[in-house]
N, C-alpha and C positions, 0 to 999 in steps of 0.2 A: 504494500500500500504506500501512498505518497505522503502520509502523515509523518511529520518529522519529530523524533524524540527531542526533548528539551532537557537542560538548556542548550542552546546553540548560539554561538557568538559570531559576529561579522568577521570576515577573514582579515589576516594581516597581509599587506601588499607585497612584501618581499617574498615570502614562501609561496604566495599564490602564483607567482610567475616562475620563480627559480626552481620550485619543486615539482612542476607540472610535467606530465607526459602528453605527447601528441596522440590523440585518438584517431583523427582523420586529417589528411592533407587535402587541399583543393584539387580539382580535376586537372587544372593546369596552373601555370605560375603568373597569370596576368591579373592586374587589378580588376575586380568585379567577378572573378572566378573564386567562389567561396564555398566553404562547407561550415555549417554552424547552426545557430539558433536551437541549441539543445534543450530537451525536456527529458528529465531522467527520473527513474524510480527503481527501488530495490524490492523485489517480491519473492519471498520464500528462498532467499539466497541467490536469486538470479537478477542481474542488472539488466534493465531495459532503457534504451535511449532512442528518442525520436529526434530527428534533425532535418535540416533543409539543405538541398543542393542547389547551387546557383551558378549561372554563367553570366558573362558581361551583358549589358543592355544591348539588345539587337540580336543576341544569340540564344535567348531562352530565359533569361532572368532566373527567378526561382522555379526551376523546372520539375522538382520532385521533393516529396517528404519521404523519409525512410524511417522504419522502426527496426532496431537491431538489438541483439542480446549478447550478454557477456557473463563469464563466471568470475572475473576479477575487476570489472569496472574500467578496464583499459583497452583490452582487445575485444572488439565487437564484430559480430557476424550479422549481416543484414537478413531480416526475416520477411519484411514487406516493403516494397517500394511503390509509392503512389504518385503517378505523374499528374501534372497540372490539367491535362485534358480530361481526366476523370471528373474534375469539378467544373469544367468549362471555364477555367481561369486563365488569365494572361500570365499570372505569376503566383507562386506560393511563398509564404514566409514561415516564421517559426510556428511549429505545431505545439500542442500541449497534450501529453500522454497521461492518462488517468486510469487508475483501477478503482472501481466503485466499491462501497462497503459490501455489496452482495457479490463481488467477484467478477463483474463484467469489465471489459476493456473499452475505453473511449479515446478517440483521437480527435482533438479540436484543430481544424485546419484553417489558416488564414488565406483567403482567396481574393485575388485582384479581378475586378470586373473588366473584361476586355474593352479597350478604347476609352477608358475613364480613369479617374484618380480614386475611384470608389473601392473599398475593401469590405468584405463580410467574413464571418466565421461559420464554417460548416462542421458538422459532427458526424463521425463514423462510430458505430458501436457494434460489438460482437462479443461472443462468449470466450474467444481466444484471440491472441494477437494475429494469428494467421487469418482468422475470420474477417479482420479489418479489410483485407484485400477485396472482398466481395460485398462488403456492407454498403448500403445505399446512403449517400450523403443527405443530410437535412440541415437547412440553415437555422442556426440558433441565435446568431447575432447578425441581423440583416444590415445594420447601418441604416443610412437614409440618404436622401438627395443632398443633405447638407453636412453629413459626417461619414467618414470612413472608420471602420472598426477592425482591429487586427491584434495579433500577438497576445492572446490571453494567457494569464497566469491563473491557475485554478487550484484551490485548496478546499478540503472538507474539514470542518472544525469539530466533527463528532455529532453535530446537530443539523447544520445546513451547509450548502456550498457557497463559496466566495469566488469571485472572479474579478481580476483587474485587467483591463485592456487599454491599449493605446487608442485614442480617438483623435482623428485628424479633421479639422474643419475644412470644408470644400468651397467656402465662399470666394476664395482667391485661388484660381487655378495655377498660379505661379508660386503659391506658398502652402501647398498641401503637406509639406513635410512638418509643419507645426504640429505639436501633439501635447495632450495632457493624458494622465492616467485616470480612468474612471472606474469606480467600484460598483459591482452588481452582486446580488445574492439570489439564491434559488433553493427551493425545497428538493429539487430532483436533478439539478445540473443541466437541465434542458431549457426550461422556461425561466428567464432571467428578469429581474427587476433592478433597474439602475438606482443607485443610492446616492450618487454625487461624485464630485471630484476628490480623488484620494491625494493627488499631488500635481502641481503645475510648476513650470519653470520660474526661476527668480529673475526678474528684469535686471539686466546688466551683469548677470553671473554666467558661469561656465555652462549652465543648463538652461539659459534663457529661451532658446528656440523651442525646446520641447523635452519632455521626460516620459519614459516608458518603463514600467516595472518589469524587472527580469526575474526576481525571486522574492517570495514573501515567507517569513517565518512567523507563524501564529503562536504566540507565547504570552497571552494576557498582557500585562503591563510592559513586558519586554518584547512585544511584537515589533519587528523591523523588516525592512525591505532593501534590496539592492535595485538600483534603477539605472537605465541608460539615459544620458543627457547630452545635449549639444547646444552650442552657443549660437551657431549660424547655420544657414542652409547648406553652406559648403561642407560642413561637418556631417552631413547626412551620410549614413552607412559607416561612419567612423566614430560613433559615440563612445564615450568613456563611462565608467561605472561609478555611481555615487551611492551614498548610504542615507536612508531615511528611517526615522523612528515613528511607530504608530501609536494611536490612542484607541480607547474602547469605542469611540464613536465612528471609527473607520477612517479618520483623516491621518495624514502623515506629514512630517516636517523634515526637510532636508537637514543633514548634519554636515558641518564643515563648510569651508569656503571654496572647495574644489573637489575634483573627483577622488575617490578612494583607490580605484584600480584603473590601470591603463597598460597597454602594450609598450615595451621599450622601443618599438619600431615605429617611426613616423608613418602616418599621422596619429599613431597611438591608440587605434581603436581597440576596445575591449568591451564586449556587450553580450547580452543574452545569458548572463550567468545563472545557473541553476544549482541547487544544493539538495543533497539527500543526507539526512542525519543517520548515523550508524547505531545499531542496537548497543554496541559496547562502548559508545562514546566517539566523538569526532565526527567528521563529515567528509563526504566526497563532493567536490565541486566540478562542474562542467561549464565551459564558456567558449565563445568565439573570439578570436583575436587576430590582429594584423601581424603578418610576417614581414621579414625584411624585404621580400620581393613585392609586397603590396597585396598579395593574396590574403585570405582569411583561413585559418585552420581551427579545428575543434580540439580543445585541450581539456585535461582533467588533472586535478590535484587532490590528494588526501591530506586533510589538515586536522589538528586537534579541535575539539569543540570549543 
């Protein structure tokens, strides 16, 4: 299951990079050829990882989501690959992989509407991971004519489902990269009710252009999140990672004057971090980061709690 043991603390920047292993490298070495957007869980001793494959603009963009398994959290074997045509999408972004309390598997997929700046989230559900390959997609977060919705982070608190998604206003076609993180709740993980803005960028700061939750740790008064932020439109796709603390009413507050985590390689992108707490303590992290050649790779690191 994806519920995380507590306590679990935010990561330290040094070990987060230096101690990491590369899970997957991009399909080629050019900027825009990326692998990443991970969503991970540990189920009965088996690691499961969903991620996005991407090619440069004009060559396919986010052309597939993959779900893979591993015995050690580092070496993964693909089980299911879902192409963008399956969803009638122009591009796919970060998926969210979930195991429900009754044992079913869900994959929430971010889908770009062809010829537009609009995004929606579709859901696949099956009794097994393999069954996701033939499951029928259904739209659970449609977005609207004025807002694109994508990249959900989903948690179950033992009572109800919580979702945080990046929402992009579509009023200015040249500025659809702007984003806030919006919070929704659900009794079943299918029908969602929006609760309000969880976090927005700070004017004049490193995250002014937009913020997107990457991981959320639900731990009562110690609830916190890692989020992707950017200051300008030019930093789109190269966001760095910040820390925010949560409150019981569902709002979050950014911590610090700059990002917590970033790649050492310009332009320093490090995004879509996800975390799985371990039964014996500590946590395994997964994230997408910029390499020296400009590509993005998928990395993992095991850290103390």
